[in-house]
FIGUDO-80366 format. One record per residue (C-alpha): x, y, z; residue in one letter. Coordinates in steps of 0.25 Angstrom, whole numbers, padded with zeros to 4 digits, always signed. Layout:
% residues N
XYZA ...
***
This chain:
% residues 68
+0446+0292+0272M +0436+0298+0282E +0440+0312+0279K +0436+0310+0264N +0423+0304+0268V +0420+0316+0278L +0424+0326+0268Q +0415+0320+0257S +0402+0323+0266I +0395+0336+0262A +0393+0345+0273G +0402+0338+0283I +0408+0350+0289T +0394+0354+0296V +0394+0342+0305Y +0406+0347+0314P +0399+0360+0315L +0386+0354+0319I +0392+0345+0329S +0400+0357+0336F +0387+0365+0336G +0379+0354+0343I +0391+0352+0353F +0392+0367+0356F +0377+0368+0358L +0376+0356+0367F +0387+0362+0377F +0381+0376+0376A +0367+0371+0380A +0373+0363+0391L +0381+0375+0396L +0368+0383+0396V +0361+0372+0403Y +0371+0372+0414V +0371+0387+0416L +0356+0388+0416V +0353+0375+0424A +0347+0376+0438N +0359+0375+0448K +0351+0369+0459Q +0345+0358+0450H +0359+0355+0445L +0364+0354+0459H +0352+0345+0463T +0354+0336+0452M +0369+0335+0454S +0366+0330+0469Q +0356+0319+0465L +0367+0308+0463P +0372+0311+0477L +0359+0311+0484A +0352+0300+0491S +0339+0294+0486D +0330+0302+0496D +0338+0315+0493E +0337+0313+0478E +0322+0310+0478T +0320+0323+0487L +0328+0332+0478K +0322+0326+0465T +0308+0329+0470T +0312+0343+0475L +0319+0347+0462N +0308+0341+0453H +0298+0350+0461D +0307+0362+0459I +0310+0360+0444L +0296+0357+0440C 
***
């Protein structure tokens, strides 16, 4: 029954192509971001959950000054 309903919708074949395009563009943009991102910034951000409060405040302040 669902098959007949979907076949009766005009232009239904374009929706899978649009969803694939969005999916592909999202992961392509994510790949470009990872390749272009500042490695030092990524390393610092990855260490923040492991740092104590004093280290976290100091690193955040230093990184904010460097990035701005």
